[in-house]
C-alpha positions as CSV (number, residue, x, y, z in Angstrom):
1,M,0.0,0.0,-0.1
2,D,1.4,3.4,-0.8
3,T,1.6,5.3,2.4
4,E,3.2,8.6,1.0
5,A,0.9,11.4,1.4
6,Q,-0.3,12.8,-2.0
7,P,-0.2,16.7,-2.4
8,T,-3.6,18.1,-2.7
9,E,-4.4,20.9,-5.2
10,R,-4.6,23.4,-2.4
11,D,-0.9,22.1,-1.2
12,R,0.3,23.0,-4.7
13,S,-1.3,26.1,-4.9
14,S,0.2,27.2,-1.4
15,R,3.5,26.2,-2.5
16,S,3.4,28.1,-5.7
17,S,2.2,31.2,-3.8
18,V,5.1,31.2,-1.4
19,S,7.5,30.6,-4.3
20,E,6.1,33.6,-6.1
21,A,6.3,35.5,-3.1
22,I,9.9,34.8,-2.5
23,S,10.8,35.4,-6.0
24,D,8.9,38.6,-6.2
25,T,10.8,39.8,-3.0
26,G,13.9,38.8,-4.4
27,G,13.1,40.8,-7.7
28,Q,12.0,43.7,-5.7
29,E,15.4,44.0,-3.8
30,G,17.3,43.7,-7.1
31,R,15.2,46.3,-8.4
32,S,15.7,48.5,-5.5
33,R,19.5,48.1,-5.6
34,F,19.5,49.0,-9.2
35,S,17.2,51.8,-8.7
36,L,19.6,53.3,-6.0
37,V,22.7,52.9,-8.3
38,S,20.9,54.5,-11.0
39,R,19.9,57.5,-8.7
40,I,23.6,57.8,-7.7
41,T,24.9,57.8,-11.3
42,D,22.1,60.3,-12.2
43,W,23.2,62.5,-9.3
44,L,27.0,62.3,-9.9
45,P,28.6,64.4,-12.8
46,G,30.0,61.9,-15.1
47,G,27.5,59.1,-14.1
48,R,28.9,55.5,-13.8
49,I,32.6,56.6,-14.6
50,S,32.6,59.0,-11.6
51,L,30.9,56.4,-9.4
52,T,33.6,53.8,-10.5
53,L,36.3,56.2,-9.8
54,L,34.7,57.2,-6.3
55,V,34.5,53.6,-5.4
56,C,38.3,52.9,-6.3
57,L,39.3,56.0,-4.5
58,L,37.5,54.8,-1.2
59,F,39.1,51.4,-1.6
60,L,42.5,52.8,-1.9
61,L,41.9,55.2,1.1
62,F,40.8,51.9,3.2
63,L,44.1,50.2,2.1
64,N,46.2,53.4,2.9
65,T,44.6,53.7,6.4
66,F,44.5,50.2,7.6
67,V,46.6,47.8,5.4
68,V,49.5,49.4,3.7
69,Q,50.8,52.9,3.1
70,P,53.5,54.3,0.9
71,F,56.3,56.2,2.5
72,Q,59.1,58.2,0.6
73,I,62.5,57.9,2.0
74,P,63.5,61.7,3.0
75,S,67.1,61.3,4.0
76,G,70.2,59.2,3.6
77,S,70.0,57.7,7.1
78,M,69.0,54.1,5.9
79,E,71.6,54.0,3.1
80,Q,72.8,51.9,1.4
81,G,69.7,49.9,1.6
82,L,67.1,52.6,1.4
83,R,68.2,55.8,-0.8
84,I,66.8,59.3,-0.7
85,G,63.6,59.4,-2.9
86,D,62.9,55.6,-2.6
87,R,59.3,54.8,-1.9
88,V,58.6,51.9,0.3
89,L,55.4,50.1,1.2
90,V,54.7,49.9,4.9
91,N,52.8,47.1,6.1
92,K,50.2,48.4,8.8
93,L,49.1,45.0,9.7
94,A,52.6,43.6,10.6
95,Y,52.2,44.4,14.5
96,R,48.5,44.0,14.9
97,F,46.7,40.9,16.5
98,G,49.4,40.8,19.2
99,A,52.6,40.9,17.0
100,E,55.3,43.4,18.0
101,P,58.4,44.7,16.1
102,R,61.4,42.6,16.4
103,R,65.1,43.2,16.2
104,G,66.3,43.9,12.7
105,D,63.0,45.2,11.4
106,V,63.0,48.3,9.5
107,I,60.0,50.2,10.9
108,V,58.3,53.6,10.1
109,F,57.1,55.6,13.3
110,D,55.8,58.9,14.4
111,G,58.6,60.7,16.0
112,T,56.5,63.6,17.4
113,G,57.6,64.3,20.9
114,Y,60.5,62.0,20.8
115,F,62.9,62.8,17.7
116,G,60.8,65.6,16.0
117,D,57.4,66.3,14.3
118,A,57.7,63.9,11.4
119,D,57.6,60.2,10.6
120,Y,60.9,58.3,10.5
121,V,62.3,55.2,9.2
122,K,64.9,53.2,11.3
123,R,65.9,49.7,12.1
124,V,65.1,48.0,15.5
125,V,68.2,47.2,17.5
126,G,66.6,46.6,20.9
127,V,63.2,45.5,22.1
128,A,61.6,45.7,25.6
129,G,64.1,44.5,28.2
130,D,67.1,44.3,25.9
131,H,70.5,45.7,27.4
132,V,72.1,47.3,24.4
133,V,75.8,48.5,24.6
134,C,78.3,50.0,22.3
135,C,80.8,48.8,21.9
136,D,82.7,45.6,22.4
137,K,86.4,45.3,21.8
138,E,85.9,44.8,18.2
139,G,83.7,47.8,18.0
140,R,80.4,46.0,17.6
141,I,77.2,46.4,19.2
142,Q,76.2,44.0,21.9
143,V,72.4,43.1,22.7
144,N,72.2,41.0,25.8
145,G,75.8,40.3,25.9
146,R,75.8,38.9,22.4
147,S,77.8,40.9,19.8
148,V,76.1,41.6,16.5
149,D,77.8,41.6,13.2
150,E,76.0,44.3,11.3
151,S,78.3,44.5,8.3
152,R,75.9,43.3,5.7
153,F,73.6,46.3,6.0
154,L,75.8,49.0,7.5
155,Y,76.6,51.6,5.2
156,P,80.2,51.0,3.8
157,G,82.9,52.7,5.8
158,D,80.5,53.3,8.9
159,S,81.3,52.0,12.2
160,P,78.4,50.7,14.3
161,S,78.6,53.8,16.4
162,T,81.0,56.6,17.3
163,V,78.8,57.4,20.3
164,P,79.1,54.9,23.2
165,F,75.9,54.0,25.1
166,D,74.8,51.5,27.5
167,V,70.9,51.3,27.7
168,V,68.2,49.0,29.0
169,V,65.1,49.2,26.7
170,P,61.9,50.0,28.8
171,D,58.7,47.9,28.4
172,S,56.6,48.6,25.4
173,A,59.6,50.5,23.8
174,L,62.3,50.3,21.1
175,F,65.9,51.2,20.6
176,V,66.2,52.2,16.8
177,L,69.4,53.1,14.6
178,G,69.7,54.1,11.1
179,D,71.9,52.0,8.8
180,H,73.9,54.9,7.9
181,R,75.2,55.6,11.3
182,G,77.2,58.6,10.2
183,D,74.3,60.3,8.8
184,S,71.4,59.3,11.1
185,S,69.9,61.0,14.0
186,D,68.3,58.1,16.0
187,S,68.2,56.7,19.5
188,R,71.9,57.5,20.3
189,D,71.3,61.2,19.8
190,H,68.1,61.4,22.0
191,L,69.2,59.5,25.1
192,G,68.9,62.8,27.3
193,S,65.5,63.7,25.7
194,P,61.9,62.8,26.9
195,G,61.7,59.0,26.6
196,G,65.5,58.5,26.5
197,G,65.8,58.0,23.0
198,M,63.3,55.1,23.1
199,I,60.4,54.9,20.7
200,P,57.0,53.6,22.1
201,V,55.7,50.6,20.2
202,G,52.4,52.4,20.0
203,E,54.0,55.1,17.7
204,V,55.1,52.5,15.1
205,I,53.0,53.0,11.9
206,G,54.3,49.6,10.4
207,R,56.9,47.5,9.0
208,A,58.7,48.6,5.8
209,D,58.4,45.5,3.7
210,L,59.1,46.3,0.1
211,V,60.9,49.2,-2.1
212,A,58.4,49.8,-4.8
213,W,60.0,52.7,-6.6
214,P,62.1,53.2,-8.5
215,L,61.5,50.1,-10.3
216,G,65.4,49.7,-10.6
217,H,65.7,49.4,-6.9
218,L,62.5,47.0,-6.5
219,S,63.3,44.8,-3.6
220,S,61.8,43.2,-0.5
221,L,63.1,44.2,3.0
222,Q,64.1,41.0,4.7
223,R,64.9,40.8,8.5
224,P,68.7,40.1,8.6
225,D,69.9,37.2,10.6
226,A,72.4,39.2,12.5
227,Y,70.3,39.3,15.6
228,A,69.1,35.6,15.3
229,R,71.5,34.4,18.0
230,V,70.7,37.4,20.5
231,P,69.1,35.8,23.5
232,A,66.1,36.9,25.0
233,A,66.2,39.6,27.8
234,E,66.4,38.5,31.3
235,G,62.9,38.0,32.6
236,A,61.3,38.2,29.1
237,H,58.6,35.8,28.3
238,G,58.3,34.2,25.0
């Protein structure tokens, strides 16, 4: 015996009505969106072309604000890796979601109140808790008792520093130096200034990841392995 319920004419009619209602609702929404776009394009001078340009502009503004920002190198303090006029792309997501700058990173930060009323680009040499000293018997910088060979990125002919220093980096701060030590105003020059030459992590805009212009200088900015053997600061947790 066939026990499956057979649809009645009323059931079919009911399902058909619901389907038509859903279809009509979807159609109304689609027409409503199309009508809104049409009203916007009618209102904008230039119509659809202007609307397309506006959407692209808003997208670029979003990227620049939250994701990646171009930055032009204003001085020779990071030569020879970064030259005057180079344009680098700054990754603004690099230190979000719990990540923090690491030794060797090239960062862009707001130096207002610390270095000057401008944005700066430098290399991170010390992070929170690090004991940074210049110099050892061979003229090299030491971090937490480990001498660091910076020869691969220092400007040719420069010494690690002609200015002696012995500092401990406070919590949530960074000790930064330029690669062209003979032409860089950095943490060494502001040890007596507010903040002791240290840059608060909160002032970091992002990590410089790529030289995008000129094309002849196109290159990625990799973290050097010079700091790989530096031990963690005493009391640091990781």
